[in-house]
C-alpha positions as CSV (number, residue, x, y, z in Angstrom):
1,X,33.4,67.6,143.3
2,X,33.3,71.4,143.4
3,X,33.9,72.9,140.2
4,X,36.0,76.4,139.9
5,X,35.2,78.4,137.1
6,X,37.6,81.0,136.6
7,X,38.0,83.5,133.9
8,X,40.7,84.7,132.2
9,X,42.2,87.9,132.9
10,X,45.1,89.0,130.9
11,X,46.2,92.8,130.7
12,X,47.0,94.0,127.2
13,X,47.8,90.9,125.8
14,X,50.3,91.0,122.9
15,X,48.4,90.9,119.6
16,X,50.8,88.4,117.9
17,X,49.9,86.0,121.0
18,X,46.9,85.5,120.5
19,X,45.4,82.4,119.3
20,X,42.2,81.4,117.8
21,X,40.2,79.7,119.8
22,X,36.8,77.5,119.5
23,X,33.8,79.3,120.3
24,X,32.9,76.5,122.3
25,X,35.8,75.8,124.1
26,X,37.7,77.7,126.8
27,X,41.6,78.3,127.8
28,X,42.8,75.5,130.6
29,X,43.6,77.0,133.7
30,X,45.5,76.5,136.9
31,X,42.6,75.4,138.8
32,X,41.6,73.1,135.9
33,X,44.7,71.2,136.6
34,X,43.9,70.9,139.9
35,X,41.0,69.7,139.7
36,X,41.1,66.8,137.9
37,X,40.6,63.7,139.2
38,X,44.1,61.2,139.7
39,X,43.1,57.4,138.5
40,X,45.4,55.2,141.1
41,X,46.2,52.2,139.3
42,X,44.6,49.3,139.4
43,X,44.4,46.1,141.2
44,X,42.7,43.2,139.4
45,X,41.4,40.3,141.7
46,X,43.4,36.3,141.5
47,X,40.2,35.5,139.3
48,X,40.6,38.1,137.0
49,X,36.9,38.9,137.6
50,X,37.2,42.8,139.6
51,X,39.5,45.4,140.1
52,X,40.4,48.0,142.6
53,X,41.5,51.2,142.2
54,X,41.2,54.7,143.7
55,X,40.5,58.5,142.9
56,X,41.9,61.8,143.8
57,X,40.5,64.6,144.1
58,X,41.1,68.2,145.3
59,X,40.0,69.3,148.6
60,X,40.6,73.0,148.3
61,X,39.3,73.7,152.1
62,X,41.2,71.2,153.8
63,X,44.3,72.1,151.7
64,X,45.0,68.4,150.2
65,X,43.5,65.6,147.9
66,X,40.7,63.1,148.7
67,X,41.7,59.7,147.9
68,X,38.2,57.3,147.0
69,X,38.4,53.6,146.7
70,X,36.0,51.7,144.1
71,X,35.6,48.3,143.1
72,X,34.0,47.9,139.2
73,X,33.8,44.3,137.5
74,X,36.6,43.5,135.0
75,X,34.3,43.7,132.1
76,X,33.1,47.3,133.0
77,X,29.9,49.0,134.2
78,X,29.2,51.2,137.5
79,X,31.7,51.0,139.7
80,X,30.9,51.3,143.7
81,X,32.9,52.3,146.7
82,X,34.6,49.8,148.6
83,X,36.5,50.9,151.3
84,X,35.2,53.7,154.1
85,X,36.3,57.0,155.1
86,X,39.3,55.1,157.2
87,X,41.3,54.6,154.1
88,X,44.1,52.5,153.7
89,X,47.1,52.1,151.4
90,X,49.4,48.9,149.8
91,X,46.4,46.6,148.9
92,X,46.5,43.4,147.7
93,X,44.5,40.5,147.3
94,X,45.6,37.4,149.1
95,X,46.6,34.7,146.1
96,X,43.8,32.5,146.4
97,X,41.3,35.8,146.0
98,X,39.7,35.4,149.7
99,X,40.7,38.2,151.0
100,X,41.6,42.3,150.0
101,X,44.0,43.1,152.0
102,X,46.1,46.7,153.2
103,X,47.2,48.7,155.8
104,X,45.8,51.2,157.5
105,X,46.7,53.7,160.5
106,X,45.7,52.6,163.9
107,X,47.6,55.1,166.8
108,X,49.9,56.3,164.9
109,X,51.0,52.9,163.3
110,X,49.9,51.3,160.3
111,X,48.7,47.6,160.6
112,X,47.5,44.9,158.5
113,X,43.7,44.7,157.7
114,X,42.2,42.3,155.9
115,X,38.2,42.1,154.2
116,X,37.1,38.5,153.6
117,X,35.7,38.9,149.9
118,X,33.2,36.3,150.5
119,X,31.5,37.2,153.4
120,X,31.8,41.2,153.1
121,X,31.3,43.3,156.0
122,X,34.1,45.8,157.8
123,X,37.8,45.4,157.5
124,X,39.4,43.5,160.5
125,X,42.4,44.6,162.0
126,X,45.0,41.6,162.0
127,X,48.4,42.9,163.3
128,X,49.1,44.5,166.6
129,X,52.9,45.3,165.9
130,X,54.6,47.6,167.6
131,X,55.5,50.7,165.8
132,X,53.6,49.2,162.9
133,X,53.8,47.3,159.5
134,X,56.0,48.9,156.8
135,X,54.8,46.5,153.9
136,X,53.9,43.2,153.9
137,X,53.5,40.2,151.3
138,X,50.9,36.7,151.7
139,X,51.8,33.2,151.5
140,X,50.7,31.3,148.8
141,X,48.7,28.9,151.2
142,X,47.2,32.2,152.9
143,X,48.2,31.2,156.1
144,X,50.7,33.6,156.8
145,X,51.7,37.0,156.0
146,X,55.4,38.4,156.1
147,X,56.1,41.7,156.7
148,X,58.6,44.6,157.6
149,X,59.0,47.0,160.7
150,X,61.4,48.8,162.1
151,X,62.9,48.1,165.3
152,X,61.4,50.0,168.2
153,X,63.3,51.4,171.2
154,X,63.4,49.4,174.7
155,X,61.2,51.6,177.4
156,X,64.3,52.9,179.2
157,X,65.9,54.2,176.2
158,X,62.2,55.4,174.5
159,X,61.7,57.6,178.0
160,X,65.7,59.1,177.6
161,X,64.9,60.1,174.1
162,X,61.7,61.9,174.9
163,X,63.1,63.5,177.7
164,X,65.6,65.2,175.1
165,X,68.6,62.4,174.6
166,X,67.9,62.0,170.9
167,X,71.5,63.6,169.0
168,X,71.9,61.8,165.9
169,X,75.5,59.8,165.4
170,X,75.3,60.4,161.7
171,X,76.1,57.5,159.8
172,X,76.6,55.2,162.7
173,X,74.0,52.0,163.2
174,X,70.8,52.3,161.0
175,X,71.4,56.7,161.0
176,X,72.5,58.2,157.9
177,X,72.2,61.7,157.4
178,X,69.5,61.7,159.7
179,X,67.8,59.5,162.7
180,X,67.2,55.6,161.2
181,X,65.9,52.9,162.1
182,X,66.4,48.8,161.5
183,X,64.1,47.6,159.7
184,X,63.6,43.4,160.5
185,X,61.3,40.7,158.7
186,X,58.5,39.0,160.2
187,X,55.7,36.4,159.8
188,X,52.4,36.3,161.1
189,X,50.2,33.3,161.5
190,X,46.8,34.5,160.0
191,X,44.9,31.4,162.4
192,X,46.7,32.0,165.5
193,X,47.4,35.5,165.4
194,X,51.1,35.1,166.4
195,X,54.0,36.6,165.0
196,X,57.6,35.7,164.8
197,X,61.4,37.7,163.8
198,X,62.6,36.0,160.5
199,X,65.8,38.1,160.5
200,X,68.1,38.8,163.2
201,X,68.6,42.0,164.6
202,X,70.8,45.0,163.3
203,X,70.0,44.9,159.7
204,X,68.0,47.0,157.3
205,X,65.8,45.1,154.8
206,X,64.4,46.5,151.9
207,X,62.4,44.3,149.3
208,X,61.7,40.8,149.7
209,X,59.0,38.4,148.2
210,X,58.4,34.5,149.3
211,X,59.2,31.4,147.9
212,X,56.2,29.7,146.7
213,X,55.9,27.2,149.3
214,X,56.5,29.9,151.8
215,X,59.7,27.8,153.0
216,X,62.0,31.2,152.0
217,X,62.4,34.6,151.6
218,X,65.0,36.4,149.2
219,X,65.3,39.9,150.3
220,X,67.8,42.8,150.1
221,X,69.2,44.5,153.0
222,X,72.2,46.6,154.5
223,X,74.4,46.5,157.8
224,X,74.6,50.5,157.6
225,X,72.4,53.5,156.1
226,X,74.6,55.9,155.2
227,X,73.1,58.0,151.7
228,X,76.0,57.0,149.3
229,X,76.7,53.6,149.8
230,X,73.1,52.3,148.4
231,X,75.8,49.9,146.6
232,X,76.4,48.1,149.3
233,X,72.9,46.3,148.7
234,X,73.2,43.0,148.8
235,X,70.7,39.3,148.1
236,X,70.2,37.3,151.1
237,X,67.9,34.2,151.0
238,X,66.7,32.9,154.6
239,X,65.2,29.8,155.6
240,X,62.1,30.6,157.8
241,X,62.0,27.4,159.6
242,X,66.1,27.6,160.4
243,X,66.6,31.6,160.1
244,X,69.7,30.6,158.4
245,X,70.7,33.1,156.3
246,X,73.0,33.1,152.8
247,X,74.6,35.9,151.0
248,X,73.7,35.4,147.2
249,X,75.5,38.5,145.3
250,X,79.0,40.1,146.6
251,X,79.3,43.4,144.0
252,X,79.0,47.1,144.4
253,X,75.7,47.0,142.7
254,X,72.7,47.6,144.3
255,X,69.6,44.9,143.3
256,X,65.9,45.3,143.6
257,X,62.3,44.4,142.3
258,X,62.8,40.7,143.9
259,X,60.6,37.9,142.6
260,X,61.0,34.5,142.9
261,X,60.1,31.8,140.0
262,X,56.6,30.1,139.9
263,X,57.8,27.0,140.8
264,X,60.6,28.9,143.4
265,X,63.8,27.7,141.7
266,X,65.1,30.5,140.1
267,X,64.9,34.2,141.6
268,X,64.9,37.2,139.4
269,X,65.7,40.7,140.3
270,X,66.8,44.4,138.6
271,X,69.6,45.6,138.4
272,X,72.2,47.9,136.3
273,X,75.3,45.6,136.6
274,X,76.4,42.9,138.2
275,X,79.7,44.5,139.3
276,X,80.0,48.0,140.2
277,X,76.7,50.3,140.4
278,X,76.9,51.7,137.0
279,X,74.8,54.3,134.5
280,X,73.5,51.7,132.5
281,X,69.4,50.7,131.9
282,X,68.1,48.3,134.3
283,X,68.2,45.1,133.5
284,X,66.6,41.7,134.8
285,X,68.9,39.1,135.8
286,X,67.6,35.4,136.9
287,X,69.9,33.6,139.4
288,X,69.7,30.2,140.8
289,X,69.5,30.3,144.6
290,X,71.5,27.3,145.3
291,X,74.5,28.3,143.4
292,X,74.4,31.9,142.8
293,X,74.9,31.8,139.0
294,X,73.0,34.5,137.4
295,X,72.4,36.0,133.7
296,X,70.9,39.1,132.3
297,X,67.7,38.1,130.3
298,X,66.7,41.2,129.2
299,X,70.1,42.9,127.1
300,X,68.3,42.7,124.1
301,X,66.1,46.1,125.0
302,X,67.7,48.9,125.0
303,X,65.1,51.2,126.1
304,X,64.0,52.0,129.8
305,X,62.4,48.9,131.9
306,X,59.5,49.3,134.1
307,X,57.7,46.6,136.4
308,X,57.6,43.5,135.2
309,X,55.9,39.7,135.8
310,X,56.7,36.3,135.4
311,X,54.6,34.1,133.4
312,X,52.8,31.4,135.2
313,X,54.9,28.5,133.3
314,X,58.2,30.9,134.4
315,X,59.0,30.7,130.6
316,X,58.8,34.4,129.9
317,X,58.2,38.0,131.8
318,X,55.8,40.6,130.8
319,X,56.9,44.3,131.5
320,X,56.4,48.0,130.5
321,X,59.3,49.3,128.8
322,X,59.4,52.8,127.8
323,X,61.3,53.6,124.1
324,X,61.7,57.2,122.9
325,X,58.2,59.2,124.5
326,X,56.2,55.9,124.1
327,X,55.9,52.7,126.0
328,X,54.2,49.8,125.6
329,X,54.1,46.2,126.8
330,X,56.6,43.6,126.3
331,X,57.3,39.8,126.5
332,X,61.3,38.5,126.9
333,X,61.6,34.5,126.4
334,X,63.7,33.7,129.3
335,X,65.7,30.7,127.3
336,X,66.4,32.8,124.0
337,X,66.3,36.3,125.6
338,X,64.3,37.3,122.6
339,X,61.9,40.4,123.0
340,X,58.4,40.8,121.5
341,X,56.6,44.0,122.0
342,X,53.1,43.2,122.4
343,X,51.5,46.6,121.9
344,X,51.6,49.6,119.7
345,X,50.0,52.2,121.6
346,X,51.4,55.8,120.5
347,X,51.2,57.3,123.6
348,X,52.0,55.9,127.5
349,X,50.9,52.5,128.4
350,X,51.5,51.4,132.2
351,X,51.3,47.5,133.2
352,X,49.4,47.8,136.8
353,X,48.6,44.1,137.5
354,X,47.6,40.7,136.2
355,X,44.9,37.8,136.8
356,X,46.5,34.6,138.5
357,X,46.9,32.8,135.2
358,X,47.9,35.6,133.4
359,X,45.4,35.7,130.9
360,X,43.9,38.9,132.1
361,X,45.7,42.4,132.8
362,X,44.7,46.2,133.9
363,X,46.8,49.1,132.6
364,X,46.4,53.0,132.5
365,X,46.8,54.8,129.1
366,X,47.5,58.3,128.4
367,X,48.5,61.0,125.4
368,X,49.5,64.3,124.7
369,X,45.9,65.0,125.0
370,X,44.4,62.3,126.8
371,X,44.2,62.3,130.6
372,X,45.4,59.0,132.2
373,X,42.4,56.3,132.7
374,X,42.3,52.5,133.4
375,X,41.5,49.3,131.0
376,X,41.4,45.8,131.1
377,X,42.3,43.4,128.4
378,X,43.5,40.2,127.6
379,X,47.5,39.8,127.6
380,X,47.6,37.9,124.4
381,X,44.9,39.8,122.1
382,X,44.6,43.6,123.2
383,X,40.9,43.9,123.2
384,X,40.5,46.9,125.9
385,X,37.7,47.7,128.3
386,X,37.6,50.9,129.6
387,X,37.2,51.0,133.1
388,X,37.2,54.5,134.2
389,X,36.7,57.8,132.5
390,X,37.7,60.4,135.7
391,X,37.9,63.5,133.1
392,X,35.2,63.7,130.6
393,X,34.9,67.6,131.1
394,X,38.4,67.6,129.6
395,X,37.8,67.2,126.1
396,X,34.0,68.9,126.0
397,X,35.2,72.3,127.7
398,X,38.7,72.8,127.1
399,X,41.1,74.2,124.4
400,X,43.7,71.5,124.1
401,X,47.0,72.0,123.1
402,X,48.4,69.7,120.2
403,X,51.6,68.1,120.9
404,X,53.6,66.9,118.3
405,X,57.5,64.7,118.7
406,X,59.9,66.5,117.1
407,X,63.3,66.0,116.3
408,X,66.8,67.9,115.3
409,X,70.4,67.4,115.3
410,X,72.4,68.5,118.3
411,X,75.8,70.6,117.6
412,X,77.8,67.2,117.4
413,X,75.2,65.8,114.8
414,X,73.7,63.5,117.4
415,X,69.9,63.1,117.3
416,X,67.8,64.8,119.7
417,X,64.0,64.2,120.5
418,X,61.4,66.1,122.3
419,X,58.0,67.6,122.3
420,X,56.5,70.8,121.0
421,X,53.1,72.2,122.5
422,X,51.0,74.8,120.2
423,X,48.0,76.4,121.3
424,X,44.3,75.1,120.0
425,X,44.2,76.8,116.2
426,X,47.2,77.5,115.7
427,X,48.1,79.2,112.4
428,X,51.1,78.0,110.6
429,X,53.6,80.7,110.2
430,X,52.6,83.0,113.2
431,X,55.5,82.9,116.0
432,X,54.7,82.3,119.4
433,X,56.6,83.1,122.9
434,X,57.9,80.1,124.3
435,X,58.9,78.4,127.4
436,X,61.8,75.8,127.3
437,X,61.0,73.2,129.8
438,X,64.0,71.1,131.4
439,X,62.9,67.5,132.6
440,X,64.3,66.6,136.0
441,X,66.5,63.3,136.6
442,X,68.8,64.0,134.5
443,X,67.6,60.3,133.5
444,X,64.0,61.2,133.4
445,X,62.3,62.5,130.1
446,X,59.2,63.8,128.8
447,X,57.0,61.6,127.7
448,X,54.1,61.3,125.4
449,X,50.9,62.1,128.2
450,X,49.2,64.1,129.5
451,X,50.3,67.4,131.2
452,X,48.3,70.0,132.5
453,X,51.1,72.5,132.3
454,X,51.7,72.6,128.7
455,X,47.6,73.2,128.1
456,X,47.7,76.1,130.6
457,X,50.4,77.7,128.8
458,X,49.0,77.1,125.6
459,X,45.6,78.8,126.6
460,X,47.8,81.8,127.6
461,X,49.6,81.8,123.6
462,X,52.3,80.1,124.8
463,X,54.4,77.4,122.5
464,X,56.4,74.8,124.7
465,X,59.3,72.9,123.8
466,X,60.4,69.9,126.0
467,X,63.6,68.2,124.9
468,X,64.8,65.1,125.9
469,X,68.5,66.0,126.0
470,X,71.5,63.4,126.1
471,X,71.1,61.5,129.6
472,X,67.2,61.1,129.2
473,X,65.5,57.6,129.3
474,X,64.1,55.9,127.0
475,X,66.7,56.0,124.3
476,X,69.0,53.6,124.9
477,X,72.2,52.9,127.1
478,X,75.0,55.0,125.0
479,X,72.2,58.1,125.2
480,X,71.5,57.7,128.7
481,X,75.6,57.9,129.1
482,X,76.4,60.5,126.4
483,X,76.5,63.3,129.7
484,X,78.7,61.8,131.7
485,X,81.6,64.1,132.8
486,X,80.2,66.6,130.3
487,X,77.3,68.5,132.6
488,X,76.4,71.8,131.0
489,X,78.1,70.8,128.1
490,X,76.1,68.3,125.3
491,X,72.7,68.8,127.4
492,X,73.3,72.8,127.4
493,X,73.8,72.5,123.5
494,X,70.7,70.3,123.2
495,X,68.7,72.8,124.9
496,X,69.9,75.3,122.6
497,X,69.9,73.5,119.3
498,X,66.4,72.3,120.0
499,X,65.4,76.3,120.7
500,X,67.2,76.8,117.2
501,X,65.2,74.4,115.3
502,X,61.5,75.9,116.1
503,X,63.1,79.3,115.7
504,X,63.9,78.1,112.4
505,X,61.0,76.4,111.5
506,X,58.6,79.1,112.5
507,X,57.2,78.5,115.5
508,X,58.9,80.6,117.7
509,X,59.9,84.4,118.3
510,X,63.1,84.5,119.4
511,X,62.7,87.9,121.5
512,X,59.9,86.4,123.4
513,X,61.8,83.6,125.5
514,X,61.4,81.6,129.0
515,X,63.1,78.7,130.8
516,X,61.5,77.0,133.8
517,X,63.0,73.7,134.9
518,X,62.5,71.8,138.7
519,X,65.3,69.5,140.4
520,X,67.6,68.6,137.6
521,X,65.3,71.3,135.2
522,X,66.6,73.9,137.7
523,X,70.5,72.7,137.8
524,X,70.2,72.7,133.8
525,X,68.1,76.0,134.0
526,X,70.8,77.5,136.4
527,X,73.2,76.8,133.9
528,X,71.6,77.7,131.1
529,X,70.9,81.6,131.9
530,X,75.1,82.0,133.5
531,X,75.7,80.6,130.0
532,X,73.1,82.7,127.4
533,X,71.3,86.0,127.7
534,X,68.5,85.0,125.2
535,X,66.3,83.9,127.5
536,X,64.1,87.1,129.2
537,X,63.2,85.1,132.0
538,X,63.4,82.0,134.2
539,X,61.5,80.0,136.8
540,X,63.5,77.7,138.4
541,X,63.0,75.1,141.6
542,X,64.8,72.4,143.8
543,X,67.9,73.9,142.2
544,X,71.9,73.2,142.8
545,X,74.0,75.4,142.1
546,X,77.5,74.8,143.8
547,X,78.8,70.9,144.2
548,X,81.4,71.3,146.6
549,X,78.9,72.5,149.0
550,X,75.9,70.3,148.1
551,X,78.3,67.4,148.8
552,X,77.3,66.3,152.2
553,X,73.9,67.5,151.8
554,X,72.2,65.7,149.0
555,X,72.6,62.4,147.0
556,X,75.9,62.6,145.3
557,X,76.8,58.9,144.6
558,X,75.9,59.6,141.0
559,X,77.6,62.7,140.6
560,X,80.5,61.4,142.1
561,X,80.7,58.5,140.3
562,X,79.4,59.2,137.0
563,X,78.3,63.0,136.0
564,X,81.0,65.1,137.8
565,X,83.5,62.5,138.2
566,X,85.4,61.6,142.0
567,X,85.3,63.4,145.0
568,X,86.0,67.3,145.2
569,X,88.9,67.4,146.5
570,X,90.5,65.2,144.0
571,X,88.3,67.1,141.0
572,X,88.2,70.6,142.1
573,X,88.2,72.0,138.7
574,X,85.2,69.4,137.7
575,X,83.1,70.6,140.5
576,X,83.8,74.4,140.2
577,X,83.6,74.1,136.5
578,X,80.0,72.3,136.6
579,X,78.7,74.8,139.3
580,X,76.4,77.4,137.6
581,X,77.5,80.1,140.8
582,X,81.1,79.9,139.3
583,X,79.3,82.1,136.6
584,X,76.6,83.5,138.3
585,X,78.5,86.8,137.4
586,X,77.0,86.4,133.8
587,X,73.6,86.2,134.4
588,X,71.8,88.4,133.7
589,X,68.1,87.0,133.5
590,X,65.3,87.5,135.9
591,X,65.0,84.8,137.9
592,X,62.2,83.0,139.8
593,X,64.2,80.8,142.3
594,X,61.6,78.7,144.6
595,X,62.3,75.6,146.8
596,X,60.8,73.4,149.5
597,X,61.5,74.1,153.0
598,X,62.5,70.2,154.0
599,X,63.7,69.2,151.0
600,X,66.4,66.6,151.8
601,X,67.3,65.7,148.1
602,X,68.4,68.8,147.5
603,X,69.3,71.0,150.5
604,X,67.3,74.5,150.6
605,X,70.3,76.7,150.9
606,X,71.4,76.4,147.5
607,X,68.2,77.9,145.9
608,X,68.9,80.4,148.4
609,X,72.3,81.0,147.6
610,X,71.8,81.7,143.7
611,X,69.3,83.9,144.3
612,X,71.3,85.9,147.1
613,X,74.0,86.1,144.3
614,X,71.6,87.5,141.7
615,X,69.9,90.1,143.9
616,X,73.6,91.3,145.4
617,X,74.1,91.7,141.5
618,X,71.0,93.8,140.9
619,X,69.6,91.0,138.7
620,X,65.9,90.9,138.9
621,X,65.0,87.8,141.1
622,X,62.3,86.9,143.9
623,X,62.4,83.6,146.0
624,X,59.5,81.4,147.3
625,X,59.9,78.9,150.5
626,X,57.1,76.6,150.8
627,X,57.0,75.4,154.3
628,X,56.7,71.7,154.9
629,X,57.2,71.0,151.6
630,X,60.0,68.0,150.4
631,X,61.3,68.4,147.0
632,X,58.2,68.0,145.4
633,X,54.9,70.0,146.4
634,X,52.5,68.0,147.6
635,X,49.9,70.9,149.3
636,X,47.6,72.3,146.5
637,X,48.0,75.8,147.7
638,X,51.5,75.8,147.0
639,X,51.0,73.9,143.6
640,X,48.8,77.0,142.8
641,X,50.9,79.6,144.0
642,X,54.0,77.9,142.5
643,X,51.9,78.2,138.9
644,X,50.7,81.6,139.1
645,X,54.1,82.9,139.7
646,X,55.7,81.5,137.0
647,X,53.1,82.3,135.1
648,X,53.1,86.0,136.3
649,X,57.2,86.4,136.3
650,X,57.1,85.1,132.6
651,X,54.7,87.4,131.6
652,X,56.4,90.6,133.1
653,X,59.8,89.7,131.9
654,X,59.0,88.1,128.6
655,X,55.9,89.4,127.4
656,X,56.3,92.9,129.3
657,X,52.6,92.4,130.9
658,X,50.8,93.1,133.8
659,X,49.6,89.3,134.0
660,X,46.6,89.2,136.7
661,X,45.7,85.5,138.0
662,X,42.4,84.1,138.0
663,X,40.6,84.3,141.2
664,X,41.3,82.1,143.7
665,X,38.9,79.1,144.5
666,X,36.4,79.8,147.3
667,X,37.4,77.9,150.8
């Protein structure tokens, strides 16, 4: 991997913002963050002896990240590269460990490939399904592969389509806002190489799981594709031999993460409710597929529940759970619904995979000063073996920020938690310029994990305040629902009271402030700068500023039901009040606005509208549109530009400086 060493060039940096650095360590740069190696999830073999994982490294010349796959013994040691340049995705060991399987693109379509682990050699293509395979799963006996595939047009229909007969009938058939496809479940016989359809046409199958004996498949499906009707998703059971389908749920709450019990007598799934789609914490439910009888088993865990796994005896679940800024491993006893905490990390634990007997696990771990890496350990007694050390240079070369969890009282007395980052060598009592970072979601959070951005800002002499305002995940259901029908109310107050707190504690200079955010961070950030002048600059991306104009363009189920309440023709005042554009005349904060040109989560004209209003009013503003980018920026050059432009903007309007960026990496 090439290293890009860049000198910091800051002209006229204010003396009071300078923080002493170790003579042997240097500040982190944007290019340091980009060149960090990212480690993917680890996949442990069924026998628990080997782990497959991937790394992603910057390829600046090609403006992308390059993925490489490795195999390593679960006891550690030297990894060896395992997949060639052709690569792949969706890796899975077959249940008995005979094959490593994955998807690889062939002639513009993904197909299933396998490698025989005992014989070795090159990967062999199994499927040749027209249009390709979307996802797949093995039967337990390794004789069949079940897969999802989009329905293809007939020859005449395809000819007409290529000739220009491609009008989209929105919200009709498989179409939503954009052109869609029906998606069916198929099975593939590994020995005969024959495939056959399992589900009928005109259905969109989502998640699925195969019973241990391979005779049944449980799946979620819809018969339309309207963007804001995900609550119409239901669970179905199909008999593979007869193709008979039976509906198991009848509600307005979407289900997912389906999983048969080891004995095939029960089915587990994740949903927030069994009646209507509610803004609630996700819960694990267990159902008898013969009777439809179901019950929630995870109600005693009030944090944010992540991926889960059955124990081999079917008596419990293992899952990753988020509580506050930390995540750990938990177990649920299905009979009693008792929850036990198996690890006690101060940081972010994420369970990646389990061996077939459930005794060995692979997990990733990160904290505020530790980049993510993979570890292997027994489940019942933690004894981690470190498998990767992807970025050893970080602690050897970089003067990292110090991060601490802080708590303060909101203006209504509610306790709010957040993370405060301070530069390396910070001297108590020195007041620093501060960047208020607003997370997205709004039901996301700032967790105890490594984020290069905050170390970069610390290297520039800034404090970073990262609040977990009401509506954030990981703090229980009541806190999650606390911003319902109160957009810009309690959320905004939580931000302001957090800023007041760090000012009162002597960390922050109240005259040197900035705010930044993306997605919901942009939404709440635009609200913030239209309701207070205490920020000297703002850098906001992928924002919504007019909820009525966004009604048909973005995903807004949550807005209609939870955050604003009702459609705009029934609640026009609620939509007007929640829109920062309504208060744009009050904004005097110099604002940098950014958006991806093909964003379909938040429509791009929303940012353009806000920028135009600022320009028309004479407020300093700049708008950057990123070609080819959706809701999150993927191209490294765009990522670098966004970070550099944010720093330049905030240095100029918060610090009054003509900041010069680091030299760009060579092609």
